[in-house]
BAFI-3210 file (N, C-alpha, C; in Angstrom, 3 decimals, decimal comma, padded with zeros to 6 digits):
// residues 51
n [1|2|3|4|5|6|7|8|9|10|11|12|13|14|15|16|17|18|19|20|21|22|23|24|25|26|27|28|29|30|31|32|33|34|35|36|37|38|39|40|41|42|43|44|45|46|47|48|49|50|51]
n.u [109,304|107,347|105,628|104,547|103,088|103,912|106,613|108,010|109,928|110,703|112,695|113,401|115,597|116,511|118,375|120,511|122,974|124,316|122,752|123,040|123,362|120,713|121,241|121,149|120,331|118,961|117,712|116,076|115,208|114,134|113,090|111,911|110,073|109,434|111,647|115,080|118,032|120,746|122,823|121,710|120,913|117,899|115,710|113,707|110,551|108,770|105,334|102,502|101,106|101,382|102,623]
n.v [099,481|097,114|095,190|092,153|090,846|091,279|091,774|094,439|096,884|099,311|102,280|104,636|107,354|109,930|112,725|114,717|117,102|119,274|121,362|124,068|125,497|124,649|122,014|119,192|115,551|113,368|109,963|107,880|104,453|102,358|099,206|097,012|094,386|095,556|096,473|096,117|096,037|098,026|097,640|095,055|092,337|091,796|088,883|086,893|085,827|083,088|082,257|080,638|078,512|079,999|078,827]
n.w [101,544|100,089|097,556|097,448|095,310|092,920|093,026|093,521|094,803|097,024|098,454|100,886|101,612|103,990|105,143|107,375|106,843|107,303|109,936|110,246|107,870|106,380|104,780|103,301|102,588|100,080|099,010|096,501|095,791|093,487|092,531|090,125|088,929|085,929|084,369|083,247|085,106|084,263|081,344|081,152|078,963|077,200|077,688|075,926|076,208|075,917|075,133|076,244|074,555|072,196|069,807]
ca.u [107,805|107,651|104,812|105,095|102,307|104,860|108,408|108,125|110,603|110,790|113,178|113,787|116,468|116,869|119,375|121,076|124,569|124,527|121,666|122,695|122,976|119,828|121,462|120,606|120,298|117,428|117,648|114,913|115,674|113,006|113,186|110,798|110,634|109,097|112,631|116,011|119,272|121,508|123,547|121,437|119,984|116,535|116,010|112,433|109,609|107,855|103,969|102,065|099,686|101,784|103,077]
ca.v [098,715|095,929|094,800|091,100|089,572|091,732|092,031|095,599|097,465|101,525|102,472|106,079|107,481|111,193|112,770|116,048|117,371|120,848|122,032|125,714|125,742|123,384|121,065|117,613|114,518|112,590|109,076|106,790|103,899|101,398|098,093|096,626|093,869|095,810|097,182|095,436|096,698|098,745|096,445|093,398|092,241|091,181|087,648|086,802|084,754|081,947|082,724|079,364|078,765|081,267|078,276]
ca.w [100,721|099,211|097,185|097,275|093,826|091,819|093,566|093,538|095,832|097,166|099,907|100,691|103,269|103,974|106,094|107,614|106,962|107,962|110,260|110,438|106,104|106,155|103,875|103,739|100,992|100,348|098,239|096,458|095,044|093,528|092,066|089,719|087,298|084,553|083,908|083,455|085,270|082,722|080,665|080,661|077,585|077,445|077,339|074,981|076,807|075,324|075,288|076,277|073,538|071,182|068,445]
c.u [108,013|105,819|104,831|104,341|103,533|106,535|108,596|108,776|110,808|111,331|113,720|114,537|116,303|117,809|119,812|122,185|124,831|122,999|121,778|122,727|121,866|120,215|121,552|120,731|118,995|117,533|116,225|115,558|114,515|113,532|111,758|110,861|110,052|110,566|113,834|117,277|120,051|122,705|123,496|120,810|118,727|116,302|114,264|111,884|109,113|106,243|103,409|101,404|100,120|102,339|104,203]
c.v [097,682|095,506|092,927|090,215|090,113|091,978|093,583|096,121|099,033|101,468|103,708|106,242|109,086|110,926|114,453|116,449|118,441|121,433|123,609|126,284|125,196|122,869|119,768|116,653|114,018|111,128|108,396|106,109|102,872|100,539|097,677|095,741|093,894|095,996|096,154|096,331|097,305|097,791|095,045|093,437|091,401|089,857|087,232|085,270|084,230|082,025|081,390|079,438|079,619|080,577|077,641]
c.w [100,057|099,065|096,976|095,662|092,834|091,419|093,225|094,803|095,738|098,373|099,975|102,408|103,079|105,313|106,228|107,459|107,304|108,648|109,848|108,609|105,567|104,943|104,107|102,340|101,516|099,207|098,080|095,266|095,199|092,112|091,240|088,476|085,833|083,732|084,378|083,952|083,887|082,495|081,127|079,758|077,998|076,586|076,844|075,816|075,653|075,711|075,179|075,145|071,977|069,944|069,017]
res [x|x|x|x|x|x|x|x|x|x|x|x|x|x|x|x|x|x|x|x|x|x|x|x|x|x|x|x|x|x|x|x|x|x|x|x|x|x|x|x|x|x|x|x|x|x|x|x|x|x|x]
***
């Protein structure tokens, strides 16, 4: 799933590992411009008209 105006991405995956034991896995990945990836430093932005 993706929303273009804000570049938000979400992906979900599920899978069965062992049906006899009812074991499986699920992952959910989210990417949002609101959060920086781990290890990335923030870069200040100048707002137009702020000086």
